[in-house]
C-alpha positions in Angstrom: 101.6 -32.4 -83.5 102.0 -29.7 -81.0 102.5 -25.9 -80.8 103.7 -24.7 -77.5 106.3 -22.0 -78.0 105.9 -19.5 -80.8 102.6 -17.9 -81.6 101.6 -18.8 -85.2 99.2 -16.8 -87.3 97.1 -19.1 -89.5 95.2 -16.9 -91.8 93.6 -14.4 -89.4 93.7 -16.7 -86.4 96.3 -16.6 -83.7 97.0 -20.0 -82.3 98.5 -19.9 -78.8 98.5 -23.6 -78.1 97.6 -26.7 -80.2 98.0 -30.3 -79.2 96.7 -33.3 -81.1 99.2 -35.8 -79.7 100.7 -38.5 -81.9 103.8 -40.6 -82.1 106.2 -37.9 -81.0 107.4 -37.4 -77.4 104.4 -35.8 -75.8 105.8 -36.4 -72.3 108.5 -33.9 -73.0 105.8 -31.2 -73.5 103.4 -32.3 -70.7 104.6 -32.3 -67.1 102.9 -34.7 -64.7 102.3 -33.4 -61.2 104.2 -35.1 -58.3 102.2 -33.2 -55.6 100.9 -36.6 -54.4 102.9 -39.8 -54.1 100.0 -41.8 -55.5 99.2 -39.5 -58.4 97.4 -41.2 -61.3 99.3 -41.8 -64.5 98.4 -40.5 -68.0 99.2 -42.7 -70.9 99.0 -42.2 -74.7 96.2 -44.2 -76.2 93.4 -44.2 -78.8 91.3 -46.4 -76.5 89.4 -49.5 -77.2 87.5 -48.1 -80.1 88.4 -45.2 -82.4 87.9 -43.7 -85.8 91.6 -43.5 -86.6 94.2 -45.4 -84.7 96.8 -42.6 -84.9 94.7 -39.4 -85.1 92.5 -40.4 -82.2 95.4 -40.9 -79.8 95.2 -38.7 -76.7 96.2 -38.8 -73.1 94.2 -41.3 -71.1 93.7 -41.7 -67.4 94.9 -45.3 -66.6 94.3 -46.0 -62.9 91.1 -46.2 -61.0 90.4 -44.0 -57.9 93.2 -41.5 -58.5 94.0 -37.8 -58.6 95.5 -36.7 -61.9 97.5 -33.7 -62.6 99.3 -32.8 -65.9 100.0 -29.5 -67.6 101.8 -28.0 -70.6 103.4 -24.6 -70.9 103.3 -22.1 -73.9 104.3 -18.6 -74.6 102.4 -16.3 -72.3 99.8 -13.9 -73.7 97.0 -11.6 -72.8 93.6 -11.8 -74.3 93.0 -8.0 -73.8 91.0 -6.7 -76.7 90.7 -10.2 -78.2 88.4 -13.2 -78.1 89.7 -16.3 -76.2 88.7 -19.8 -77.4 89.5 -22.9 -75.4 88.6 -26.2 -77.1 89.3 -29.9 -76.5 87.8 -33.3 -76.9 86.8 -35.8 -74.2 86.0 -39.5 -74.5 84.7 -41.2 -71.4 84.9 -44.7 -73.0 84.8 -46.3 -69.6 81.3 -45.1 -69.1 82.5 -42.9 -66.3 80.6 -43.1 -63.0 82.2 -40.2 -61.1 85.0 -38.0 -62.2 86.1 -34.8 -63.9 86.8 -34.2 -67.6 87.6 -30.5 -67.6 90.7 -28.3 -68.3 92.1 -25.5 -66.4 93.9 -22.4 -67.7 96.7 -21.1 -65.5 99.0 -18.1 -65.4 102.6 -18.6 -66.5 103.7 -18.8 -62.8 102.1 -22.2 -62.0 104.5 -24.7 -60.4 103.7 -27.5 -62.8 105.3 -30.3 -60.8 103.3 -29.2 -57.7 99.9 -28.6 -59.5 97.0 -29.8 -57.4 93.3 -29.0 -56.6 94.0 -25.8 -54.8 96.4 -24.3 -57.3 95.1 -21.0 -58.4 93.7 -20.9 -62.0 92.1 -18.4 -64.3 89.4 -20.6 -66.0 88.1 -24.1 -65.5 86.0 -25.5 -68.3 84.5 -28.9 -69.2 82.3 -31.8 -68.2 81.9 -33.2 -64.7 80.0 -36.4 -63.9 79.2 -38.0 -60.6 76.2 -40.4 -60.4 72.8 -39.5 -61.9 72.7 -36.1 -60.1 75.8 -34.4 -61.5 76.2 -34.2 -65.3 77.2 -30.7 -66.0 79.6 -28.5 -67.9 81.7 -26.4 -65.5 82.5 -22.8 -66.6 84.4 -21.2 -63.7 86.2 -17.9 -63.9 88.6 -16.6 -61.3 88.0 -12.9 -60.6 90.0 -11.0 -58.0 90.9 -14.2 -56.2 87.5 -15.8 -56.2 86.3 -18.7 -58.3 82.9 -17.9 -59.7 80.5 -20.6 -60.8 78.0 -20.0 -63.6 74.4 -19.5 -62.7 73.3 -21.5 -65.7 72.9 -25.3 -65.7 74.7 -26.6 -68.7 74.3 -30.4 -69.2 77.3 -32.4 -70.6 77.3 -35.5 -72.7 77.3 -38.7 -70.7 77.9 -41.5 -73.3 81.1 -43.3 -74.2 81.9 -41.4 -77.4 84.3 -38.5 -78.1 82.7 -35.0 -77.7 84.1 -31.6 -78.5 83.9 -28.9 -75.9 84.4 -25.2 -76.8 84.4 -22.1 -74.6 84.4 -18.7 -76.3 85.1 -15.7 -74.1 84.6 -12.5 -76.1 86.2 -9.1 -75.5 82.7 -7.5 -75.3 82.2 -9.5 -72.1 79.9 -12.1 -73.7 80.5 -15.9 -73.9 79.4 -19.0 -75.7 79.6 -22.7 -74.8 79.5 -25.3 -77.6 79.4 -29.0 -77.5 80.2 -30.9 -80.7 80.4 -27.5 -82.5 76.8 -26.6 -81.6 75.9 -23.8 -79.2 74.4 -25.0 -75.9 74.6 -21.8 -73.9 75.6 -18.1 -74.3 75.0 -14.8 -72.7 76.8 -12.0 -70.8 79.5 -12.6 -68.3 78.1 -10.0 -65.8 74.6 -11.5 -65.9 75.6 -15.2 -65.6 78.4 -15.0 -63.0 78.6 -12.9 -59.9 81.6 -10.9 -61.0 80.3 -7.6 -59.6 78.0 -6.4 -56.9 74.4 -6.0 -58.1 73.6 -2.8 -60.0 70.5 -2.2 -57.9 69.7 -3.0 -54.3 66.5 -2.6 -52.2 66.2 0.9 -50.7 67.1 0.4 -47.0 65.0 3.5 -46.1 61.9 2.3 -47.9 59.2 0.6 -45.7 55.8 -0.8 -46.6 53.1 1.7 -45.5 51.1 0.4 -42.5 47.9 0.8 -44.3 49.1 -1.0 -47.4 46.5 -3.8 -48.0 47.7 -6.8 -50.0 44.6 -8.9 -49.4 43.0 -9.4 -52.9 39.8 -10.9 -51.3 38.1 -10.3 -48.0 35.2 -11.8 -46.0 31.8 -10.5 -47.1 30.6 -8.5 -44.1 26.9 -9.0 -45.2 27.2 -12.7 -45.4 25.9 -14.1 -42.1 26.0 -17.6 -40.8 22.6 -19.4 -40.9 21.0 -20.0 -37.5 20.8 -23.8 -38.1 24.3 -24.1 -39.3 26.0 -25.4 -36.1 25.3 -29.1 -35.9 27.4 -31.8 -34.2 29.7 -33.8 -36.5 28.6 -37.1 -34.9 25.2 -38.1 -33.4 23.9 -41.2 -31.6 22.6 -43.8 -34.0 18.8 -43.4 -33.7 18.3 -47.0 -35.0 20.5 -48.6 -32.5 18.8 -50.7 -29.7 20.3 -52.0 -26.5 20.9 -55.7 -26.8 18.5 -57.9 -24.9 21.3 -59.6 -23.0 22.9 -56.4 -22.0 23.7 -56.6 -18.2 24.3 -53.1 -16.8 25.9 -54.4 -13.7 28.4 -56.4 -15.7 28.6 -54.3 -18.9 28.0 -50.8 -17.5 25.5 -48.3 -18.8 24.6 -48.9 -22.4 25.2 -46.0 -24.9 24.2 -46.1 -28.5 27.0 -46.0 -31.1 27.9 -42.7 -32.8 27.4 -42.1 -36.5 28.2 -39.3 -38.9 25.6 -36.5 -38.7 24.0 -36.1 -42.1 23.1 -32.5 -41.1 26.7 -31.6 -40.3 28.0 -28.9 -42.6 31.5 -28.3 -41.2 33.0 -25.0 -40.3 31.1 -22.0 -41.7 33.1 -19.4 -43.6 31.7 -16.2 -45.1 32.0 -16.0 -48.8 34.8 -13.9 -50.3 34.4 -10.7 -52.2 36.9 -8.3 -53.9 38.7 -6.1 -51.4 38.0 -2.5 -52.3 41.2 -1.4 -50.4 43.4 -3.9 -52.3 46.6 -2.2 -53.6 48.4 -5.3 -55.0 51.7 -6.7 -53.7 54.0 -4.1 -52.3 57.2 -4.0 -54.3 60.3 -2.8 -52.4 61.8 0.2 -54.3 65.3 -0.2 -55.6 68.2 2.3 -55.7 71.5 2.3 -57.4 74.0 0.2 -55.4 76.8 2.4 -54.1 79.1 -0.6 -54.1 78.6 -1.4 -57.7 81.7 -0.6 -59.8 81.5 -1.4 -63.6 84.3 -3.4 -65.2 84.5 -3.7 -68.9 87.5 -6.1 -68.6 85.8 -9.1 -66.9 86.9 -11.3 -69.8 90.6 -10.3 -69.6 93.6 -12.2 -68.2 97.1 -10.8 -68.6 99.6 -13.7 -68.4 97.9 -16.9 -69.6 100.7 -19.4 -70.0 99.7 -23.0 -69.0 96.9 -25.4 -69.7 96.3 -28.5 -67.5 94.1 -31.3 -66.3 93.6 -31.5 -62.6 91.1 -34.3 -61.9 89.8 -37.0 -59.7 88.3 -40.1 -61.3 86.8 -43.2 -59.7 86.8 -45.2 -62.9 89.7 -44.4 -65.3 89.8 -44.5 -69.1 89.0 -40.9 -70.2 90.9 -39.7 -73.2 91.7 -36.0 -73.9 92.7 -34.9 -77.3 92.5 -32.1 -79.9 93.4 -29.3 -77.5 93.4 -25.7 -78.9 93.7 -22.2 -77.6 93.2 -19.5 -80.1 91.6 -16.0 -80.6 89.4 -17.1 -83.5 86.1 -19.0 -83.0 85.7 -19.7 -86.7 89.1 -21.2 -86.9 88.4 -23.3 -83.8 85.2 -24.7 -85.4 87.1 -25.6 -88.6 89.8 -27.4 -86.5 87.1 -29.2 -84.5 85.5 -30.5 -87.6 88.9 -31.6 -89.1 89.9 -33.5 -86.0 87.0 -34.7 -83.8 84.5 -34.3 -86.6 86.6 -36.4 -89.1 86.7 -39.5 -87.0 83.6 -39.4 -84.7 81.4 -41.5 -87.1 84.0 -44.2 -87.6 84.6 -44.3 -83.9 80.9 -44.9 -83.2 80.7 -47.6 -85.9 83.7 -49.4 -84.4 82.1 -49.4 -81.0 78.8 -50.6 -82.5 80.6 -53.4 -84.4 82.3 -54.5 -81.1 79.0 -54.5 -79.3 77.5 -56.6 -82.0 80.4 -59.1 -81.9 80.0 -59.3 -78.1 76.3 -59.9 -78.4 76.9 -62.8 -80.8 79.5 -64.3 -78.6 77.2 -64.2 -75.6 74.4 -65.8 -77.6 76.8 -68.6 -78.7 77.9 -69.1 -75.1 74.3 -69.3 -73.9 73.4 -71.7 -76.7 76.3 -74.0 -75.8 75.6 -74.1 -72.1 72.4 -76.3 -72.1 74.0 -78.8 -74.5 77.1 -79.1 -72.3 74.8 -79.7 -69.3 72.9 -82.4 -71.2 76.1 -84.2 -72.2 77.3 -84.2 -68.6 74.0 -85.8 -67.4 
C-alpha cells in the first residue's frame, strides 16, 4: 500500500507519505537514479527470514559494492507550525560491514533520475555502519545551504533484524530520535546543531591582568635544602678489590666499579604551601555575540516533496520498509507497532530456527566425515 499524492487525514494525523510495499507495482512510484551507469538495483523482497512473507516485503539492495539511488514523489507541503515525523524500518540481514541505511528528504525540485550523493537535501536520517568504528544514526539538517551534523553520538543497531527508526522535528525547535519506538536522544535544535552563531563570545577587549596569579601552590620560602643533601648518585664500590692478575701495562689503570649511592636522595625540592596570592583560574569574560541572530524557524522547510535512499553499500541485502511521513508522532508510533512491531518477533524466531537447522546440519556433516575417512582407508 502506498500514499503518494493526496494528503489524507487519519483522525488528527496528516499523512504526507506512506509506503509499506506489497504486491502492487512499487516501481511505478519509485524512480531509480540513472546518474551512474553501474547504479545498484533495488528489488522487492522480504529477505531470507521474516515475520510475514507479504507484509515484510520491502525494497532490498541486491548487488555488492554499489551506489544506490531511488526516490518517490508526493504532494509538496510545508511543516511550518507543525511537527514533522519521518519513520522507516531497516533490516541489515546481510550483517552489513560497511554501508548506509538512511533516508533523505528533498524539496519537490529534485531531479529524481539524476539523484546522487551531492544532490541537495533537507534532512538525512538513519543508520550508518562501517567497520567497528562507525555505528551511528545520522541526523543531518540543511540550513542555508550547509549540511549540519549533530553534536550528539547516537548509536544505531548493528544486528541482522528489522529496526524502526523515527525522527521527530517539532515546531518548537526541539527534536527526538527513536529506535524501535523507544527514545534514544532528544533536545533542542539550536543546542545540538550549529545552526546559528554562538549567543556569547569571548570579549576581545578583555585581557588577563598581569598580576593575576593562577598558582594554587608555591614553594615554601622558609624550607631550605639540608647541607648534606647533595650526594653523588653513584659511588665507587668500597668492597671492590683489584684482581691479583691485573696487569696495568696490559689492562690499563684499574678503577673500582660504580654502585648506587645509598645516601643519594635525588633532586631537592622545597615543600609546597598554599599561595596567599592565588586568585583561581582566570575566566575570559563573555559578551553578547553581535553576529548572533535568533531564528525560531530552524525546524521549518517550505516545499518538502520527495523522499529517497542515496547509499553506498559494500555488502548488499538491506531491506527498507514501513516508510511514513506525518505530522503526528503518536500516529507514527501506532503505525510502527502495527507494521514493524507486529512481525518483529516472528522474524527473529524464523532466523533462530534457521540458525538451529544450520547448526544441526553442520554437526551431521562433521559426524559423517570421520566415518567416510575410515571407510576409504
